[in-house]
C-alpha positions as CSV (number, residue, x, y, z in Angstrom):
1,M,98.1,44.1,92.2
2,R,99.6,41.7,94.5
3,L,99.4,42.9,98.2
4,S,101.9,42.6,100.9
5,I,103.0,44.3,104.3
6,L,106.1,45.7,105.9
7,T,107.0,43.6,109.0
8,A,108.2,47.0,110.4
9,A,104.7,47.4,111.1
10,L,104.6,45.3,113.9
11,Q,108.0,45.2,115.5
12,E,107.7,43.9,118.7
13,L,105.5,40.9,117.6
14,T,108.4,38.5,119.1
15,P,110.0,40.3,122.1
16,R,113.4,41.3,121.4
17,E,114.5,38.6,124.2
18,R,113.1,36.0,122.5
19,R,114.0,36.5,119.1
20,D,117.8,37.8,119.7
21,A,118.0,34.5,121.2
22,D,116.2,32.7,118.1
23,P,117.1,34.8,115.0
24,D,114.6,33.4,112.8
25,L,111.5,33.2,115.1
26,G,110.4,36.9,114.4
27,V,110.1,35.7,111.0
28,E,108.1,32.8,111.7
29,E,105.9,34.5,113.8
30,W,105.4,37.8,111.5
31,L,104.5,34.8,108.7
32,E,102.2,33.5,110.9
33,F,100.3,36.5,111.7
34,A,100.4,37.7,108.2
35,R,98.2,34.5,107.4
36,Q,95.8,35.8,110.3
37,I,95.3,39.3,109.2
38,G,95.1,38.4,105.1
39,A,98.4,39.4,104.0
40,P,99.4,37.1,101.5
41,N,103.1,38.2,101.3
42,I,105.5,40.3,103.6
43,E,108.0,42.6,103.3
44,L,110.6,41.5,105.3
45,S,112.4,44.2,107.1
46,A,116.1,44.1,108.1
47,A,118.1,46.4,110.0
48,L,121.5,46.8,112.0
49,H,120.7,45.5,115.5
50,P,120.5,47.9,118.6
51,T,123.7,47.2,119.6
52,E,125.4,48.0,116.1
53,S,123.2,50.8,114.6
54,D,125.2,54.4,115.0
55,V,121.4,56.2,115.2
56,P,119.9,55.3,118.6
57,A,116.3,54.3,118.5
58,A,115.0,57.0,121.0
59,A,116.3,59.4,117.9
60,L,114.3,57.9,115.3
61,L,110.6,59.3,114.0
62,D,109.5,55.5,113.1
63,P,111.1,52.9,114.5
64,V,112.8,50.3,112.2
65,A,112.6,46.5,112.4
66,N,115.2,43.9,112.2
67,T,112.6,41.0,111.8
68,L,115.5,39.4,109.7
69,D,118.3,39.2,111.9
70,L,121.4,39.5,110.2
71,R,124.1,39.8,113.0
72,E,125.5,36.6,111.7
73,P,124.9,35.7,108.1
74,F,121.8,34.2,106.6
75,S,122.5,30.5,106.2
76,A,120.8,27.6,103.7
77,A,120.0,26.1,106.9
78,R,118.1,29.3,107.9
79,A,116.5,30.0,104.9
80,A,115.1,26.1,104.6
81,R,113.6,27.0,108.3
82,V,112.0,30.1,106.9
83,R,111.0,28.5,103.7
84,R,109.0,25.7,105.7
85,A,107.4,28.8,107.5
86,M,106.2,30.3,104.0
87,Q,104.6,27.1,102.7
88,S,102.9,26.1,106.2
89,T,101.2,29.6,106.2
90,R,100.9,29.8,102.6
91,V,102.2,33.7,102.9
92,G,104.9,34.7,100.2
93,L,107.6,37.5,100.4
94,S,107.6,40.3,98.0
95,D,110.7,41.3,98.6
96,L,113.3,42.2,101.3
97,A,114.0,45.9,102.9
98,Y,116.8,47.8,104.5
99,F,116.3,51.0,105.0
100,D,119.6,53.1,106.4
101,N,121.7,55.5,104.9
102,M,124.0,53.8,102.0
103,L,126.1,57.6,101.4
104,A,127.0,57.7,105.5
105,A,129.9,60.2,105.9
106,D,132.0,57.8,108.1
107,E,133.5,55.4,106.1
108,S,133.7,52.5,109.2
109,V,129.9,53.4,109.5
110,R,129.2,53.1,105.8
111,H,131.1,49.9,105.6
112,R,129.2,48.1,108.5
113,K,125.9,49.3,106.7
114,H,127.4,48.1,103.2
115,E,128.1,44.6,104.6
116,L,124.8,44.4,106.3
117,M,123.1,45.4,102.8
118,R,125.1,42.5,101.3
119,R,123.7,40.1,103.7
120,V,120.3,41.5,103.0
121,F,121.2,40.2,99.1
122,D,122.2,37.0,99.9
123,A,119.5,36.2,102.1
124,A,117.3,37.7,99.0
125,V,118.8,35.1,96.9
126,L,118.3,32.2,99.3
127,L,114.5,32.8,99.8
128,G,113.6,33.2,96.2
129,A,113.1,37.0,96.1
130,D,114.2,39.2,93.3
131,A,114.4,42.1,94.7
132,V,115.5,44.7,97.8
133,A,114.2,47.9,98.8
134,G,116.0,50.7,100.3
135,F,117.6,54.0,100.7
136,V,120.6,56.0,98.9
137,G,120.8,58.2,101.7
138,R,122.9,61.4,101.7
139,N,126.4,62.5,102.8
140,P,125.1,65.6,104.9
141,G,128.6,67.1,104.8
142,L,128.6,67.4,101.2
143,R,126.2,69.1,98.6
144,L,124.1,67.5,96.7
145,D,126.0,67.6,93.4
146,A,128.9,66.1,95.4
147,N,126.6,63.3,96.5
148,L,126.3,62.0,92.9
149,V,129.8,61.7,92.7
150,M,129.7,60.0,96.0
151,F,126.8,57.9,94.6
152,E,129.0,56.9,91.8
153,E,131.8,55.9,93.8
154,V,129.8,53.9,96.8
155,F,127.0,53.1,95.9
156,V,127.5,51.7,92.4
157,P,129.6,48.8,93.5
158,L,126.6,47.6,95.8
159,L,124.5,47.6,92.4
160,K,127.0,45.6,90.6
161,E,126.8,43.2,93.6
162,A,123.1,43.0,93.4
163,K,123.4,42.3,89.5
164,A,125.9,39.7,90.2
165,R,123.2,38.1,92.4
166,G,120.2,38.6,90.1
167,L,118.5,41.3,92.2
168,T,116.9,44.4,91.6
169,Y,117.6,47.7,94.3
170,R,114.5,49.2,94.4
171,V,115.0,52.9,96.4
172,E,112.2,54.6,98.4
173,Q,112.0,58.3,97.3
174,C,111.3,59.7,101.1
175,P,113.6,62.9,101.6
176,M,114.2,62.3,105.2
177,P,114.3,65.5,106.4
178,G,114.6,64.8,110.4
179,W,117.3,62.0,109.6
180,T,120.1,64.4,111.1
181,I,120.0,67.4,113.2
182,G,121.3,69.5,110.9
183,D,119.1,72.0,108.8
184,T,119.4,69.9,105.6
185,W,115.7,68.6,103.9
186,H,117.1,66.1,101.3
187,N,119.1,63.6,103.6
188,N,118.2,60.8,100.9
189,I,119.2,62.1,97.3
190,A,116.6,59.9,95.5
191,Y,113.8,61.8,96.4
192,A,112.1,63.0,93.4
193,P,111.6,61.9,89.4
194,G,114.7,64.5,88.5
195,P,117.1,63.0,90.9
196,W,115.9,59.5,89.9
197,I,116.9,60.1,86.3
198,A,120.4,61.7,87.0
199,L,121.1,58.5,89.6
200,H,119.7,56.0,86.7
201,R,122.1,57.7,84.1
202,I,124.9,57.1,86.2
203,C,123.9,53.8,86.7
204,E,123.7,53.1,83.3
205,R,127.3,54.3,82.5
206,H,128.2,51.3,84.7
207,G,126.1,48.5,83.6
208,V,123.6,48.5,86.3
209,G,120.7,50.4,85.1
210,D,118.4,47.6,85.3
211,Q,119.4,47.2,89.0
212,F,118.2,50.8,90.0
213,R,114.5,50.9,90.4
214,I,112.0,53.2,92.3
215,H,109.8,51.7,95.5
216,Y,107.7,54.8,95.0
217,D,105.7,56.0,98.1
218,P,102.8,58.2,98.0
219,S,103.4,59.7,101.0
220,H,106.6,61.4,100.5
221,A,104.8,63.0,97.2
222,I,102.4,64.3,99.4
223,L,105.3,65.6,101.9
224,M,106.3,67.9,98.9
225,G,103.3,69.0,97.3
226,Q,103.1,66.5,94.7
227,D,100.6,64.2,93.6
228,S,101.0,60.6,91.8
229,R,99.7,61.4,88.6
230,S,101.8,64.2,87.6
231,V,104.7,62.3,89.2
232,F,103.9,59.6,87.0
233,Q,103.3,61.6,83.9
234,Y,106.8,63.6,84.1
235,L,108.2,59.8,84.1
236,K,106.5,59.2,81.2
237,D,107.5,62.3,79.1
238,A,110.9,62.1,80.1
239,G,110.8,58.0,78.9
240,Y,111.4,56.8,82.6
241,D,108.0,55.3,82.9
242,F,110.1,51.9,83.6
243,L,111.6,53.1,86.9
244,I,108.9,52.4,89.4
245,T,108.5,48.6,89.7
246,G,107.1,48.7,93.4
247,F,105.1,50.6,95.7
248,H,104.7,51.3,99.3
249,V,101.0,52.0,100.3
250,K,101.1,54.6,102.9
251,G,99.6,58.2,102.9
252,Q,100.1,61.6,104.8
253,V,97.9,64.3,105.6
254,I,98.9,67.6,105.6
255,D,97.8,70.3,108.4
256,S,96.7,73.2,106.8
257,R,97.6,75.0,110.1
258,G,100.8,73.5,110.3
259,I,101.8,74.8,106.7
260,S,100.7,78.4,107.7
261,A,102.8,78.4,110.5
262,W,105.7,77.2,108.8
263,G,105.5,76.1,104.9
264,Y,106.3,73.1,103.3
265,G,109.9,73.8,104.6
266,G,108.5,72.8,108.2
267,Q,109.9,74.1,111.6
268,T,113.1,75.6,111.0
269,M,114.0,77.2,114.5
270,Q,113.2,76.0,118.5
271,R,112.4,72.5,117.5
272,G,114.6,71.5,120.5
273,D,117.1,69.3,119.1
274,W,119.5,72.2,119.6
275,R,120.7,73.8,122.9
276,G,121.6,77.3,121.5
277,A,124.5,77.2,118.9
278,A,125.0,74.0,119.2
279,P,123.4,70.5,118.7
280,S,122.2,68.4,121.6
281,T,123.6,65.4,121.9
282,D,120.4,63.3,123.9
283,P,119.0,61.0,121.3
284,V,115.3,62.1,122.9
285,E,116.0,65.8,122.3
286,Q,117.6,64.6,118.7
287,R,114.1,63.1,117.6
288,H,112.7,66.9,117.5
289,A,114.6,67.2,114.6
290,W,111.9,65.5,112.4
291,K,109.5,68.7,113.7
292,K,110.5,69.7,110.2
293,Q,107.7,67.6,108.5
294,T,105.8,66.8,111.6
295,V,104.5,70.1,112.3
296,F,102.5,69.7,109.2
297,C,101.7,66.5,108.2
298,E,101.2,62.9,109.8
299,H,101.7,59.6,107.9
300,E,98.4,57.5,107.1
301,L,97.7,54.2,107.1
302,P,95.6,53.6,104.0
303,G,92.0,53.9,104.9
304,T,92.3,55.9,108.3
305,A,92.1,59.4,106.9
306,R,88.7,60.7,106.1
307,H,87.6,60.9,102.4
308,D,88.4,64.3,101.2
309,P,87.8,65.1,97.6
310,L,89.0,69.0,98.5
311,A,92.2,67.7,99.8
312,Y,93.2,65.1,97.1
313,L,92.8,68.0,94.5
314,Q,95.2,70.2,97.1
315,N,97.6,67.5,97.3
316,R,97.1,67.1,101.0
317,T,96.3,63.8,100.9
318,V,96.4,60.6,98.8
319,D,93.8,60.0,96.4
320,W,94.0,56.2,96.7
321,L,91.7,55.4,93.5
322,D,93.7,57.8,91.2
323,H,97.1,56.5,92.5
324,Q,96.0,53.0,91.4
325,L,94.1,54.3,87.8
326,A,97.4,56.6,87.1
327,A,99.7,53.9,88.1
328,R,98.1,51.7,85.5
329,E,97.4,54.4,82.7
330,L,100.8,55.9,82.9
331,L,103.5,53.4,84.3
332,R,105.4,50.7,82.3
333,I,103.9,48.0,85.0
334,D,102.8,44.7,84.7
335,P,99.9,44.8,87.3
336,E,99.9,41.1,88.0
337,K,103.4,41.0,88.9
338,T,103.6,44.4,90.8
339,F,103.4,44.5,94.5
340,L,101.4,46.9,96.7
341,V,103.3,47.0,99.9
342,V,101.3,48.1,102.9
343,E,103.4,50.3,105.5
344,H,102.0,51.2,108.8
345,E,103.2,54.7,110.3
346,Y,100.3,56.0,111.4
347,P,101.5,57.3,115.1
348,K,98.1,57.1,116.7
349,A,97.7,53.4,115.9
350,R,101.2,52.4,115.8
351,V,100.6,50.2,118.9
352,Q,102.8,47.1,119.5
353,D,99.9,45.2,121.1
354,K,99.1,42.5,118.7
355,S,95.7,41.9,119.5
356,R,95.0,45.7,119.3
357,L,96.6,46.0,116.0
358,A,95.4,43.2,113.9
359,P,92.4,44.3,113.1
360,I,93.6,47.9,112.3
361,L,95.8,46.1,110.0
362,S,93.4,43.7,108.7
363,A,91.0,46.5,107.7
364,S,93.8,48.8,106.0
365,L,94.9,45.7,104.1
366,A,90.8,45.4,102.8
367,F,90.9,48.8,102.3
368,T,93.9,48.3,99.9
369,R,92.9,45.6,98.0
370,A,89.0,46.7,97.1
371,I,90.7,50.3,96.0
372,D,92.9,48.2,94.1
373,E,90.3,46.0,92.4
374,A,88.2,49.2,91.6
375,A,90.9,50.7,89.4
376,A,91.2,47.5,87.6
377,A,87.8,47.2,87.0
378,M,87.8,51.4,86.1
379,Y,90.8,51.1,83.9
380,A,89.2,48.0,82.0
381,L,86.2,49.5,81.3
382,Q,87.7,52.6,80.2
383,H,90.6,51.7,78.3
384,E,89.5,47.9,76.9
385,V,85.6,47.6,77.2
386,L,84.5,50.6,75.7
387,P,87.4,51.0,73.2
388,A,86.4,48.0,71.8
389,Q,83.1,48.9,71.0
390,G,84.0,52.4,70.2
391,I,82.2,53.8,72.9
392,A,83.6,57.1,74.3
393,V,84.5,57.5,77.8
394,Q,82.7,60.1,80.0
395,G,84.3,63.2,81.3
396,I,87.7,64.5,81.7
397,G,89.2,63.0,85.2
398,R,92.3,64.7,87.3
399,E,94.7,65.9,84.8
400,A,98.6,65.8,85.3
401,Y,100.2,69.1,86.2
402,R,96.6,71.1,86.7
403,S,96.7,74.1,88.5
């Protein structure tokens, strides 16, 4: 598959005082950094500027990055400058990404987010990308069924704008349990195959089914006790094996002590984001809402978690080789046109020092490439070479739904 890296991995590559004054400098310097670490492509991250965001940076678990600064619309002249940098570094673009709540309850806030998303769409067209990755989100004041109605009313129009520009919108499935200080776990309604299918059926009714696709991230499956093979098998069984068209390569490592203490619902009380019966107004304290998940898991940068066969079988960390095999065996993808986007959210290694982070990202990219090449070789042997000679494949392998 084709390798890429999300530019949020090093959001301070270009210090803000430099990139705020020169909005495309951060993109140029990230393209050069990608060349240095061996990333043939980047997933270009956009976000509301800190002066415009409704969520303080201090309240976020993983900082977002506006590497692509869209306070002003992206022009043809800006695109030409970025394209020159792409040509000189020989680093391509897998897609653009803007991860935010597109179903925000406050209409003015939602309007600001949708306006930025439209600017991301326009930038994608000018840069020759065919997809944008993001969230659906959730209105936390509504039940999930009511959010389906809201999706139809306010999100489908965004997909119509994507269609008019020839773009696909790929949804990442993180449930975002700590996104708010309420006790809702699912703050992004597109969190699993059941919801994906429900949302896609709504899209089909409005002629934008081809615009709604999934940017699958196995870390979120681990968070919810799932494994990739069973998720992919379910989609195939349901006739929706075409939905996943891109991948974030990010893992999750489950802490059995945390599960013993709180279960998969995470820490439900005494987190520190509330003061008695009222939610805290301090963004630093609001960040404690993420203990819903961080008490029992930690993000993995591919290759940084120990090889753990028992944890693979218990769905407590990502079995990367089987992930890549299952994608080839069960999904309707063309591997040579499908992107694996490395996403770095491993807290202990999320340093913003280029000299320290470069060898870490370079090694993770090498690991991802090697695993995918091994999976490709195994797939070819087992599904093409041996069958062509009438030779049976050995063993049973990991089975979907097995308990």
